[in-house]
DRENDO-1510 file (C-alpha; in Angstrom, 1 decimal, always signed):
<recs>
REC; n; res; u; v; w
REC; 1; MET; +0.0; +0.0; +0.0 .
REC; 2; ILE; +1.3; +3.4; -0.8 .
REC; 3; PHE; +0.4; +6.7; +0.8 .
REC; 4; ASN; -0.6; +8.4; -2.5 .
REC; 5; SER; -3.4; +5.8; -3.2 .
REC; 6; ILE; -7.1; +5.5; -2.8 .
REC; 7; ASP; -6.5; +2.4; -0.7 .
REC; 8; PHE; -4.6; +4.4; +1.9 .
REC; 9; LEU; -7.2; +7.2; +2.0 .
REC; 10; ILE; -9.7; +4.6; +2.9 .
REC; 11; PHE; -7.4; +2.6; +5.2 .
REC; 12; LEU; -6.2; +5.5; +7.3 .
REC; 13; PRO; -9.5; +6.9; +8.7 .
REC; 14; ILE; -10.7; +3.5; +9.5 .
REC; 15; VAL; -7.5; +2.6; +11.4 .
REC; 16; PHE; -7.5; +6.0; +13.1 .
REC; 17; ILE; -11.1; +5.6; +14.5 .
REC; 18; LEU; -10.6; +2.0; +15.6 .
REC; 19; TYR; -7.2; +2.8; +17.2 .
REC; 20; TRP; -8.5; +5.5; +19.4 .
REC; 21; GLN; -11.5; +3.4; +20.5 .
REC; 22; LEU; -8.9; +1.2; +22.2 .
REC; 23; LYS; -7.2; +4.1; +24.0 .
REC; 24; ASN; -7.8; +2.6; +27.5 .
REC; 25; ASN; -6.0; -0.7; +26.7 .
REC; 26; ILE; -2.4; -0.1; +25.6 .
REC; 27; ASN; -1.8; -3.9; +24.8 .
REC; 28; LEU; -4.9; -4.0; +22.5 .
REC; 29; GLN; -3.8; -0.7; +20.9 .
REC; 30; ASN; -0.3; -2.1; +20.2 .
REC; 31; LEU; -1.7; -5.4; +18.9 .
REC; 32; PHE; -4.0; -3.4; +16.6 .
REC; 33; ILE; -1.0; -1.5; +15.3 .
REC; 34; VAL; +0.8; -4.7; +14.6 .
REC; 35; VAL; -2.2; -6.2; +12.7 .
REC; 36; VAL; -2.8; -3.1; +10.6 .
REC; 37; SER; +0.9; -2.6; +9.9 .
REC; 38; TYR; +1.1; -6.2; +8.6 .
REC; 39; ILE; -2.0; -5.6; +6.5 .
REC; 40; PHE; -0.3; -2.4; +5.2 .
REC; 41; TYR; +3.0; -4.2; +4.4 .
REC; 42; GLY; +1.3; -7.3; +3.1 .
REC; 43; TRP; -0.6; -5.2; +0.5 .
REC; 44; TRP; +2.5; -5.5; -1.8 .
REC; 45; ASP; +3.4; -9.1; -1.2 .
REC; 46; TYR; +2.1; -11.1; +1.8 .
REC; 47; ARG; +5.0; -13.6; +1.4 .
REC; 48; PHE; +7.4; -11.1; +2.9 .
REC; 49; LEU; +5.5; -10.9; +6.1 .
REC; 50; PHE; +7.4; -14.0; +7.2 .
REC; 51; LEU; +10.7; -12.1; +6.7 .
REC; 52; ILE; +9.8; -9.1; +8.9 .
REC; 53; SER; +8.3; -11.5; +11.5 .
REC; 54; PHE; +11.5; -13.5; +11.6 .
REC; 55; THR; +13.6; -10.4; +11.9 .
REC; 56; SER; +11.4; -9.2; +14.7 .
REC; 57; LEU; +11.5; -12.5; +16.6 .
REC; 58; CYS; +15.3; -12.8; +16.3 .
REC; 59; SER; +15.8; -9.3; +17.6 .
REC; 60; PHE; +13.3; -9.6; +20.4 .
REC; 61; TYR; +14.7; -12.8; +21.9 .
REC; 62; SER; +18.3; -11.8; +21.3 .
REC; 63; GLY; +17.6; -8.7; +23.3 .
REC; 64; ILE; +16.2; -10.7; +26.2 .
REC; 65; MET; +19.2; -13.0; +26.1 .
REC; 66; ILE; +21.6; -10.1; +26.1 .
REC; 67; ASP; +19.9; -8.6; +29.1 .
REC; 68; TYR; +20.0; -12.0; +30.8 .
REC; 69; TYR; +23.8; -12.4; +30.3 .
REC; 70; GLN; +24.6; -8.8; +31.3 .
REC; 71; SER; +27.3; -10.0; +33.7 .
REC; 72; ASP; +28.8; -12.4; +31.2 .
REC; 73; LYS; +30.4; -10.1; +28.6 .
REC; 74; SER; +31.6; -12.9; +26.2 .
REC; 75; LYS; +28.1; -14.5; +26.0 .
REC; 76; LYS; +26.4; -11.1; +25.7 .
REC; 77; ARG; +28.7; -10.2; +22.9 .
REC; 78; LEU; +28.3; -13.5; +21.1 .
REC; 79; ILE; +24.5; -13.2; +21.1 .
REC; 80; ALA; +24.6; -9.6; +19.8 .
REC; 81; ILE; +27.0; -10.6; +17.0 .
REC; 82; CYS; +24.9; -13.6; +16.0 .
REC; 83; ASN; +21.7; -11.5; +15.7 .
REC; 84; ILE; +23.5; -8.8; +13.9 .
REC; 85; LEU; +24.9; -11.3; +11.4 .
REC; 86; ILE; +21.5; -12.9; +11.0 .
REC; 87; ASN; +19.9; -9.5; +10.1 .
REC; 88; ILE; +22.8; -8.4; +7.8 .
REC; 89; GLY; +22.8; -11.9; +6.3 .
REC; 90; ILE; +19.1; -11.6; +5.3 .
REC; 91; LEU; +19.7; -8.2; +3.9 .
REC; 92; ALA; +22.8; -9.4; +2.0 .
REC; 93; VAL; +21.0; -12.4; +0.4 .
REC; 94; PHE; +17.9; -10.4; -0.7 .
REC; 95; LYS; +19.6; -7.2; -1.7 .
REC; 96; TYR; +23.3; -7.9; -2.6 .
REC; 97; TYR; +23.8; -11.6; -3.4 .
REC; 98; ASN; +23.5; -11.2; -7.2 .
REC; 99; PHE; +25.5; -8.0; -7.2 .
REC; 100; PHE; +28.4; -9.5; -5.4 .
REC; 101; ILE; +28.3; -12.7; -7.4 .
REC; 102; GLN; +28.2; -10.9; -10.8 .
REC; 103; SER; +30.9; -8.5; -9.7 .
REC; 104; LEU; +33.2; -11.3; -8.6 .
REC; 105; SER; +32.5; -13.2; -11.8 .
REC; 106; TYR; +33.5; -10.1; -13.9 .
REC; 107; ILE; +36.7; -9.5; -11.9 .
REC; 108; LEU; +37.8; -13.1; -12.3 .
REC; 109; LEU; +37.0; -13.0; -16.0 .
REC; 110; GLN; +39.5; -10.2; -16.4 .
REC; 111; PHE; +42.2; -12.6; -15.1 .
REC; 112; GLY; +41.1; -15.3; -17.6 .
REC; 113; ILE; +39.2; -17.3; -14.9 .
REC; 114; HIS; +35.7; -18.3; -16.0 .
REC; 115; LEU; +33.4; -19.7; -13.3 .
REC; 116; ASP; +29.7; -20.3; -13.6 .
REC; 117; PHE; +28.2; -18.8; -10.4 .
REC; 118; ILE; +24.6; -19.3; -9.6 .
REC; 119; THR; +22.5; -16.2; -9.4 .
REC; 120; ILE; +19.1; -16.1; -7.8 .
REC; 121; ASN; +15.9; -14.5; -9.1 .
REC; 122; ILE; +14.9; -12.7; -5.9 .
REC; 123; ILE; +12.3; -10.1; -5.5 .
REC; 124; LEU; +13.6; -7.3; -3.2 .
REC; 125; PRO; +11.3; -7.0; -0.2 .
REC; 126; VAL; +10.1; -3.4; +0.0 .
REC; 127; GLY; +11.7; -1.3; +2.8 .
REC; 128; ILE; +14.0; -4.2; +3.9 .
REC; 129; SER; +17.0; -1.8; +4.5 .
REC; 130; PHE; +14.8; +0.4; +6.7 .
REC; 131; TYR; +13.4; -2.1; +9.1 .
REC; 132; THR; +16.6; -4.1; +9.2 .
REC; 133; PHE; +18.6; -1.1; +10.4 .
REC; 134; GLN; +15.9; -0.4; +13.0 .
REC; 135; ALA; +16.2; -3.9; +14.3 .
REC; 136; LEU; +20.0; -3.6; +14.4 .
REC; 137; SER; +19.8; -0.4; +16.3 .
REC; 138; TYR; +17.7; -2.1; +19.0 .
REC; 139; THR; +20.2; -5.0; +19.4 .
REC; 140; ILE; +23.2; -2.6; +19.6 .
REC; 141; ASP; +21.3; -0.3; +22.1 .
REC; 142; VAL; +20.5; -3.2; +24.4 .
REC; 143; TYR; +24.1; -4.5; +24.2 .
REC; 144; ARG; +25.4; -1.1; +25.1 .
REC; 145; GLY; +23.0; -0.7; +27.9 .
REC; 146; ASP; +21.3; +2.3; +26.4 .
REC; 147; ILE; +17.9; +0.7; +26.7 .
REC; 148; LYS; +16.5; -2.3; +28.7 .
REC; 149; ALA; +15.4; -5.3; +26.6 .
REC; 150; SER; +11.7; -5.4; +25.8 .
REC; 151; HIS; +9.8; -8.3; +27.4 .
REC; 152; ASN; +6.6; -7.4; +25.7 .
REC; 153; ILE; +6.6; -9.0; +22.3 .
REC; 154; ILE; +3.5; -7.1; +21.1 .
REC; 155; SER; +5.0; -3.6; +21.7 .
REC; 156; PHE; +8.3; -4.8; +20.2 .
REC; 157; PHE; +6.6; -6.0; +17.0 .
REC; 158; ALA; +4.8; -2.6; +16.9 .
REC; 159; TYR; +8.2; -0.9; +17.1 .
REC; 160; ILE; +9.6; -2.8; +14.2 .
REC; 161; SER; +6.5; -2.7; +12.0 .
REC; 162; PHE; +4.8; +0.6; +12.8 .
REC; 163; PHE; +3.2; +1.2; +9.4 .
REC; 164; PRO; +3.8; +5.0; +8.8 .
REC; 165; GLN; +7.6; +4.6; +8.7 .
REC; 166; LEU; +7.9; +0.9; +7.9 .
REC; 167; VAL; +8.9; +1.0; +4.3 .
REC; 168; ALA; +10.9; +4.2; +3.9 .
REC; 169; GLY; +11.7; +5.5; +7.4 .
REC; 170; PRO; +12.6; +7.6; +9.2 .
REC; 171; ILE; +14.9; +4.9; +10.7 .
REC; 172; GLU; +14.0; +5.1; +14.3 .
REC; 173; ARG; +16.1; +4.5; +17.4 .
REC; 174; SER; +14.8; +2.1; +20.0 .
REC; 175; THR; +15.6; +4.7; +22.7 .
REC; 176; ASN; +13.0; +7.0; +21.1 .
REC; 177; LEU; +10.3; +4.9; +19.6 .
REC; 178; LEU; +10.1; +1.7; +21.7 .
REC; 179; PRO; +9.3; +3.5; +25.0 .
REC; 180; GLN; +6.3; +5.2; +23.2 .
REC; 181; PHE; +4.7; +1.7; +22.8 .
REC; 182; SER; +5.1; +1.0; +26.5 .
REC; 183; SER; +3.3; +4.1; +27.7 .
REC; 184; ILE; -0.3; +5.4; +27.5 .
REC; 185; ARG; -1.0; +7.5; +24.5 .
REC; 186; THR; -3.6; +10.3; +24.7 .
REC; 187; PHE; -5.2; +12.0; +21.8 .
REC; 188; LYS; -4.2; +15.6; +21.5 .
REC; 189; TYR; -6.2; +17.7; +19.1 .
REC; 190; GLU; -3.4; +20.3; +18.4 .
REC; 191; THR; -0.9; +17.5; +17.7 .
REC; 192; ALA; -3.2; +15.7; +15.4 .
REC; 193; ILE; -4.1; +18.9; +13.5 .
REC; 194; ASP; -0.3; +19.6; +13.2 .
REC; 195; GLY; +0.1; +16.1; +11.8 .
REC; 196; LEU; -2.5; +16.6; +9.2 .
REC; 197; ARG; -0.8; +19.8; +8.1 .
REC; 198; GLN; +2.5; +18.1; +7.8 .
REC; 199; MET; +0.8; +15.2; +5.8 .
REC; 200; LEU; -0.7; +17.8; +3.5 .
REC; 201; TRP; +2.6; +19.4; +2.7 .
REC; 202; GLY; +4.1; +15.9; +2.2 .
REC; 203; PHE; +1.4; +15.0; -0.3 .
REC; 204; PHE; +2.0; +18.3; -2.2 .
REC; 205; LYS; +5.7; +17.5; -2.5 .
REC; 206; LYS; +5.1; +13.9; -3.6 .
REC; 207; ILE; +2.1; +14.2; -5.9 .
REC; 208; VAL; +2.5; +17.6; -7.4 .
REC; 209; VAL; +6.3; +18.2; -7.3 .
REC; 210; ALA; +7.9; +14.8; -7.5 .
REC; 211; ASP; +5.4; +13.1; -9.8 .
REC; 212; ASN; +5.3; +16.0; -12.2 .
REC; 213; CYS; +9.1; +16.0; -12.3 .
REC; 214; ALA; +9.2; +12.2; -12.9 .
REC; 215; ALA; +7.9; +12.3; -16.5 .
REC; 216; GLY; +10.6; +14.8; -17.6 .
REC; 217; VAL; +13.3; +12.9; -15.8 .
REC; 218; ASN; +12.3; +9.6; -17.4 .
REC; 219; HIS; +12.3; +11.3; -20.8 .
REC; 220; VAL; +15.8; +12.8; -20.3 .
REC; 221; PHE; +17.5; +9.6; -19.2 .
REC; 222; ALA; +15.8; +7.7; -22.0 .
REC; 223; GLU; +17.0; +10.2; -24.7 .
REC; 224; ILE; +20.5; +11.2; -23.5 .
REC; 225; ASP; +21.9; +10.7; -27.0 .
REC; 226; SER; +19.6; +13.2; -28.6 .
REC; 227; LEU; +19.6; +16.0; -26.0 .
REC; 228; ASP; +21.7; +19.1; -25.7 .
REC; 229; SER; +23.5; +20.3; -22.6 .
REC; 230; ILE; +20.8; +22.6; -21.4 .
REC; 231; SER; +18.2; +19.9; -21.6 .
REC; 232; LEU; +20.5; +17.5; -19.7 .
REC; 233; PHE; +21.2; +20.0; -17.0 .
REC; 234; TYR; +17.5; +20.7; -16.7 .
REC; 235; GLY; +16.8; +16.9; -16.5 .
REC; 236; ALA; +19.3; +16.7; -13.6 .
REC; 237; LEU; +17.6; +19.6; -11.9 .
REC; 238; MET; +14.3; +17.8; -12.3 .
REC; 239; PHE; +15.6; +14.7; -10.7 .
REC; 240; SER; +17.1; +16.6; -7.8 .
REC; 241; MET; +13.7; +18.0; -7.1 .
REC; 242; GLN; +12.0; +14.7; -7.8 .
REC; 243; ILE; +14.0; +12.8; -5.3 .
REC; 244; TYR; +13.7; +15.5; -2.7 .
REC; 245; GLY; +10.0; +15.9; -3.2 .
REC; 246; ASP; +9.5; +12.2; -3.2 .
REC; 247; PHE; +11.6; +11.2; -0.1 .
REC; 248; SER; +11.1; +14.3; +2.1 .
REC; 249; GLY; +7.4; +14.2; +1.1 .
REC; 250; TYR; +7.2; +10.6; +2.3 .
REC; 251; SER; +8.9; +11.5; +5.5 .
REC; 252; ASP; +6.4; +14.4; +6.1 .
REC; 253; ILE; +3.5; +12.0; +5.5 .
REC; 254; ALA; +5.0; +9.4; +7.8 .
REC; 255; ILE; +5.8; +11.8; +10.6 .
REC; 256; GLY; +2.4; +13.5; +10.3 .
REC; 257; THR; +0.5; +10.2; +10.2 .
REC; 258; SER; +2.4; +9.2; +13.4 .
REC; 259; LYS; +1.3; +12.3; +15.1 .
REC; 260; ILE; -2.4; +11.6; +14.7 .
REC; 261; PHE; -1.7; +8.2; +16.5 .
REC; 262; GLY; +0.1; +10.0; +19.4 .
REC; 263; ILE; +3.6; +8.8; +18.2 .
REC; 264; LYS; +6.5; +11.1; +17.7 .
REC; 265; LEU; +9.1; +10.2; +15.0 .
REC; 266; MET; +12.4; +11.9; +14.5 .
REC; 267; ARG; +12.9; +14.6; +11.9 .
REC; 268; ASN; +14.3; +13.2; +8.6 .
REC; 269; PHE; +14.9; +16.4; +6.5 .
REC; 270; ASN; +15.8; +19.9; +7.5 .
REC; 271; TYR; +15.6; +21.9; +4.2 .
REC; 272; PRO; +18.8; +20.4; +2.8 .
REC; 273; TYR; +18.9; +22.3; -0.4 .
REC; 274; PHE; +19.5; +25.5; +1.6 .
REC; 275; SER; +22.9; +24.1; +2.8 .
REC; 276; ARG; +26.1; +26.1; +2.4 .
REC; 277; ASP; +28.5; +23.2; +2.1 .
REC; 278; ILE; +28.3; +19.4; +1.7 .
REC; 279; ALA; +28.8; +18.8; +5.5 .
REC; 280; GLU; +25.7; +20.9; +6.2 .
REC; 281; PHE; +23.8; +19.1; +3.5 .
REC; 282; TRP; +24.5; +15.7; +5.1 .
REC; 283; ARG; +23.4; +17.0; +8.5 .
REC; 284; LYS; +20.0; +17.9; +6.8 .
REC; 285; TRP; +19.5; +15.2; +4.3 .
REC; 286; HIS; +18.0; +11.8; +5.4 .
REC; 287; ILE; +19.0; +12.6; +9.0 .
REC; 288; SER; +17.9; +9.3; +10.4 .
REC; 289; LEU; +20.3; +7.4; +8.2 .
REC; 290; THR; +23.3; +9.7; +8.5 .
REC; 291; THR; +23.0; +9.8; +12.3 .
REC; 292; TRP; +22.5; +6.0; +12.3 .
REC; 293; PHE; +25.9; +5.6; +10.5 .
REC; 294; ARG; +27.4; +8.1; +12.8 .
REC; 295; ASP; +26.2; +6.4; +16.0 .
REC; 296; TYR; +26.6; +2.8; +15.1 .
REC; 297; LEU; +29.5; +2.8; +12.6 .
REC; 298; TYR; +31.6; +6.0; +12.6 .
REC; 299; ILE; +32.0; +6.5; +16.3 .
REC; 300; PRO; +32.6; +2.8; +17.1 .
REC; 301; MET; +35.3; +2.8; +14.5 .
REC; 302; GLY; +37.0; +5.6; +16.3 .
REC; 303; GLY; +35.3; +8.6; +14.7 .
REC; 304; SER; +37.7; +11.5; +14.7 .
REC; 305; ARG; +39.4; +10.7; +18.0 .
REC; 306; TYR; +42.6; +9.3; +16.5 .
REC; 307; GLY; +43.9; +12.0; +14.1 .
REC; 308; LYS; +43.1; +13.2; +10.6 .
REC; 309; LEU; +44.2; +10.1; +8.7 .
REC; 310; LYS; +41.9; +7.8; +10.8 .
REC; 311; SER; +39.0; +10.3; +10.4 .
REC; 312; ILE; +39.5; +10.4; +6.6 .
REC; 313; LYS; +39.5; +6.6; +6.5 .
REC; 314; ASN; +36.4; +6.3; +8.6 .
REC; 315; THR; +34.6; +9.0; +6.6 .
REC; 316; LEU; +35.4; +7.2; +3.4 .
REC; 317; ILE; +34.0; +4.0; +4.8 .
REC; 318; ILE; +30.8; +5.7; +6.0 .
REC; 319; PHE; +30.1; +7.3; +2.6 .
REC; 320; LEU; +30.9; +4.1; +0.6 .
REC; 321; THR; +28.7; +2.1; +3.0 .
REC; 322; SER; +25.9; +4.7; +2.7 .
REC; 323; GLY; +26.1; +4.4; -1.1 .
REC; 324; LEU; +25.9; +0.6; -1.0 .
REC; 325; TRP; +23.0; +0.9; +1.5 .
REC; 326; HIS; +21.0; +2.6; -1.3 .
REC; 327; GLY; +21.3; -0.2; -3.7 .
REC; 328; ALA; +23.3; -3.1; -5.2 .
REC; 329; ASN; +24.9; -1.2; -8.0 .
REC; 330; TRP; +28.3; +0.3; -8.7 .
REC; 331; THR; +26.6; +3.7; -9.3 .
REC; 332; PHE; +25.6; +3.9; -5.7 .
REC; 333; LEU; +29.2; +3.1; -4.5 .
REC; 334; LEU; +30.5; +5.8; -6.9 .
REC; 335; TRP; +27.9; +8.2; -5.7 .
REC; 336; GLY; +29.1; +7.6; -2.1 .
REC; 337; ALA; +32.7; +8.0; -3.1 .
REC; 338; TYR; +31.8; +11.3; -4.9 .
REC; 339; HIS; +30.3; +12.7; -1.7 .
REC; 340; ALA; +33.3; +11.5; +0.3 .
REC; 341; LEU; +35.6; +13.4; -2.0 .
REC; 342; LEU; +33.5; +16.6; -1.5 .
REC; 343; PHE; +33.3; +16.1; +2.3 .
REC; 344; ILE; +36.9; +15.1; +3.1 .
REC; 345; PRO; +38.5; +18.5; +2.2 .
REC; 346; LEU; +36.2; +20.1; +4.7 .
REC; 347; LEU; +37.3; +17.6; +7.3 .
REC; 348; ILE; +41.0; +18.2; +6.6 .
REC; 349; THR; +40.6; +22.0; +6.9 .
REC; 350; ASN; +38.3; +21.7; +10.0 .
REC; 351; LYS; +35.5; +23.3; +8.2 .
REC; 352; ASN; +33.1; +20.4; +8.3 .
REC; 353; ARG; +31.2; +21.9; +11.3 .
REC; 354; LYS; +31.4; +25.5; +10.1 .
REC; 355; HIS; +27.7; +25.9; +9.4 .
REC; 356; LEU; +26.0; +24.4; +12.5 .
REC; 357; ALA; +23.6; +27.3; +12.9 .
REC; 358; GLY; +21.0; +28.0; +10.2 .
REC; 359; ILE; +20.8; +31.0; +8.0 .
REC; 360; ALA; +19.4; +34.0; +10.0 .
REC; 361; GLU; +15.7; +33.3; +10.4 .
REC; 362; HIS; +14.7; +37.0; +10.2 .
REC; 363; SER; +16.3; +37.6; +6.8 .
REC; 364; ILE; +13.9; +37.4; +3.8 .
REC; 365; LEU; +16.8; +36.8; +1.5 .
REC; 366; PRO; +20.2; +35.2; +2.0 .
REC; 367; SER; +23.3; +37.4; +1.8 .
REC; 368; PHE; +25.3; +37.3; -1.5 .
REC; 369; LYS; +27.9; +35.1; +0.1 .
REC; 370; GLU; +25.2; +32.7; +1.4 .
REC; 371; LEU; +23.6; +32.6; -2.0 .
REC; 372; ILE; +26.8; +31.7; -3.7 .
REC; 373; GLN; +27.5; +29.0; -1.1 .
REC; 374; MET; +24.0; +27.5; -1.4 .
REC; 375; THR; +24.1; +27.6; -5.2 .
REC; 376; THR; +27.5; +26.0; -5.3 .
REC; 377; THR; +26.5; +23.2; -2.9 .
REC; 378; PHE; +23.3; +22.6; -4.8 .
REC; 379; ILE; +25.1; +22.2; -8.1 .
REC; 380; LEU; +27.6; +19.8; -6.5 .
REC; 381; VAL; +24.7; +17.7; -5.1 .
REC; 382; LEU; +22.9; +17.9; -8.5 .
REC; 383; MET; +25.9; +16.5; -10.3 .
REC; 384; GLY; +26.0; +13.6; -7.8 .
REC; 385; TRP; +22.3; +12.8; -8.4 .
REC; 386; ILE; +23.2; +12.0; -12.1 .
REC; 387; ILE; +25.3; +9.1; -10.9 .
REC; 388; PHE; +22.6; +8.0; -8.5 .
REC; 389; ARG; +19.9; +8.0; -11.2 .
REC; 390; ALA; +21.9; +6.4; -14.0 .
REC; 391; GLU; +21.4; +2.7; -14.5 .
REC; 392; ASN; +25.1; +2.1; -14.8 .
REC; 393; ILE; +28.4; +4.0; -14.7 .
REC; 394; GLY; +28.6; +4.0; -18.5 .
REC; 395; ILE; +25.3; +5.9; -18.8 .
REC; 396; ALA; +26.4; +8.4; -16.1 .
REC; 397; ILE; +29.7; +9.1; -18.0 .
REC; 398; LYS; +27.7; +9.5; -21.3 .
REC; 399; TYR; +25.4; +11.9; -19.5 .
REC; 400; TYR; +28.3; +14.1; -18.2 .
REC; 401; ASN; +30.0; +13.9; -21.6 .
REC; 402; ARG; +27.0; +15.3; -23.5 .
REC; 403; MET; +26.2; +17.7; -20.8 .
REC; 404; PHE; +29.6; +19.4; -21.0 .
REC; 405; THR; +30.2; +19.1; -24.8 .
REC; 406; ASN; +26.9; +19.4; -26.6 .
REC; 407; PHE; +26.2; +23.1; -25.9 .
REC; 408; GLU; +23.0; +24.5; -27.5 .
REC; 409; LEU; +20.8; +27.2; -26.2 .
REC; 410; THR; +17.4; +25.5; -26.5 .
REC; 411; LEU; +14.9; +25.4; -23.7 .
REC; 412; PRO; +13.4; +22.0; -23.0 .
REC; 413; GLU; +9.7; +21.5; -23.8 .
REC; 414; TYR; +9.0; +19.2; -20.9 .
REC; 415; GLY; +8.6; +19.8; -17.2 .
REC; 416; LYS; +7.6; +23.5; -17.4 .
REC; 417; THR; +4.6; +23.0; -15.1 .
REC; 418; ALA; +6.8; +21.2; -12.6 .
REC; 419; LEU; +9.1; +24.2; -12.5 .
REC; 420; ILE; +6.3; +26.3; -11.2 .
REC; 421; TRP; +5.6; +23.9; -8.3 .
REC; 422; ILE; +9.3; +23.6; -7.6 .
REC; 423; ILE; +9.6; +27.4; -7.2 .
REC; 424; ILE; +6.5; +27.5; -4.9 .
REC; 425; MET; +7.9; +24.7; -2.8 .
REC; 426; LEU; +11.3; +26.2; -2.4 .
REC; 427; VAL; +9.9; +29.7; -1.6 .
REC; 428; ALA; +7.5; +28.3; +1.0 .
REC; 429; GLU; +10.2; +26.2; +2.6 .
REC; 430; TRP; +12.7; +29.1; +2.6 .
REC; 431; LEU; +10.2; +31.3; +4.4 .
REC; 432; GLN; +9.4; +28.5; +6.9 .
REC; 433; ARG; +13.0; +27.2; +7.3 .
REC; 434; ASP; +12.9; +27.8; +11.1 .
REC; 435; LYS; +9.9; +25.5; +11.5 .
REC; 436; GLN; +9.7; +21.7; +11.8 .
REC; 437; HIS; +7.6; +21.6; +8.6 .
REC; 438; THR; +6.4; +24.1; +6.1 .
REC; 439; LEU; +2.7; +24.3; +7.0 .
REC; 440; GLN; +3.5; +25.0; +10.7 .
REC; 441; ILE; +2.1; +28.5; +10.0 .
REC; 442; GLU; -0.2; +29.2; +12.9 .
REC; 443; ASN; +2.2; +31.6; +14.5 .
REC; 444; SER; +3.3; +33.4; +11.3 .
REC; 445; ILE; -0.2; +33.7; +10.0 .
REC; 446; GLN; -2.6; +34.7; +12.7 .
REC; 447; ASN; -5.7; +35.0; +10.6 .
REC; 448; LYS; -7.3; +31.5; +10.6 .
REC; 449; TYR; -9.3; +32.3; +7.4 .
REC; 450; ILE; -6.0; +32.9; +5.5 .
REC; 451; ARG; -4.6; +29.7; +6.9 .
REC; 452; HIS; -7.7; +27.7; +5.9 .
REC; 453; PHE; -7.5; +29.3; +2.4 .
REC; 454; ILE; -3.9; +28.0; +2.1 .
REC; 455; TYR; -4.9; +24.5; +3.1 .
REC; 456; TYR; -7.8; +24.3; +0.7 .
REC; 457; ALA; -5.7; +25.8; -2.1 .
REC; 458; ILE; -3.0; +23.1; -1.6 .
REC; 459; ILE; -5.7; +20.4; -1.6 .
REC; 460; SER; -7.1; +21.8; -4.8 .
REC; 461; ILE; -3.7; +21.9; -6.4 .
REC; 462; ILE; -3.0; +18.3; -5.4 .
REC; 463; ILE; -6.3; +17.2; -7.0 .
REC; 464; ILE; -6.0; +19.3; -10.2 .
REC; 465; PHE; -2.3; +19.2; -10.9 .
REC; 466; GLN; -1.2; +15.8; -9.7 .
REC; 467; GLY; +1.4; +14.0; -11.8 .
REC; 468; GLU; +1.2; +10.5; -13.0 .
REC; 469; THR; +1.0; +8.3; -9.8 .
REC; 470; ALA; +4.5; +6.8; -9.1 .
REC; 471; GLN; +5.8; +4.6; -6.4 .
REC; 472; PHE; +8.1; +6.3; -3.9 .
REC; 473; ILE; +11.7; +6.1; -5.1 .
REC; 474; PHE; +13.1; +5.0; -1.7 .
REC; 475; PHE; +10.8; +1.9; -1.6 .
REC; 476; GLN; +13.4; +0.1; -3.6 .
REC; 477; PHE; +15.9; +0.6; -0.8 .
</recs>
């Protein structure tokens, strides 16, 4: 089931009404969440319900065993490692097996060694990287002692399978989400209304911005050989906005939906295209994943505690791992390496934490310096998205080659409507950059009639100007 579907528009109000009828019984409420989450996930392919159930069971019982052997460090460590290997093993088989086998076969062939490896025709379970990382964070948190192991299997299954963020995040920490399934949740009107506003903006970004960009992007990447540099640059711009509208839109819908159920999820995007350097971009883009790698990989490897060389090595590993997390393709590894090469100079010069504070909230326009910094950072990110979107490295190289050699001053005929919605989105988000989400406007617009006009206008735009329905990009990860 996808958010931008009639099925979900029917599913959500029914679930909402029944959920709050059970508000006096937290166990029934949690059980209800598990049931509807499994219905939501099984809507794609019910066979993969076994996989998420197995992941949940392994993590649940390993947590109890780790807790039981707290005084025996060797047993505790062994249990944690076994569960981590099980989870990573499942992910590796379903997502990476064919990629590694084919890559190894190709490398051996270059040395004249021909071996017939067996590949497997596997359907990639939707969202497997997201819920696997969420399960891994729980095991690691229990092992570290950051959280006590859950002994309530229902609340734990709810933590792993909570449907708003099940298939594309945010990737939650057990320390934040799991305790919320162990405490009474009360309906708060203001929070629910705020959640609906955030959902509305998420639908606008996905249905109007991302889906309208998608047609132009697909056209450009299918016709690279016949397009000029301006058209190719425009196509890269369209994809930059498509992936942002698609993924941040999903996150807004997920976070907003969670609010109406009394659950608070972590923020996943903080207006990343207003970043002044690559380091700031990565503090604002897919926050739940970047902080996951920081907390569970970068810091345990030593982080930046042992000198610049060690920091550079750890940073490179993080970016390559992040690239591979996105998919089993050399393009994703190259994309990760590209961002590492952009980030490492900032690390060497101690400028990677230069822009911790946001651009002054009271300024209507950025300063000239900030405008140059934001434009430069955006163009660098845009160039990286070409690698991310290309089917293989050869296509990415061809795209760059034609983009920088085939200069013609012709304006593309596609995507002009999408450009209007992109501008509206960026202007609105710039003006609201100090808020958690763009439609958090009750303080900045006091007149409720103006606010309601804005809400109804957005609803009308979504209905009238929706693009061709497309699945969320990050479902494939």
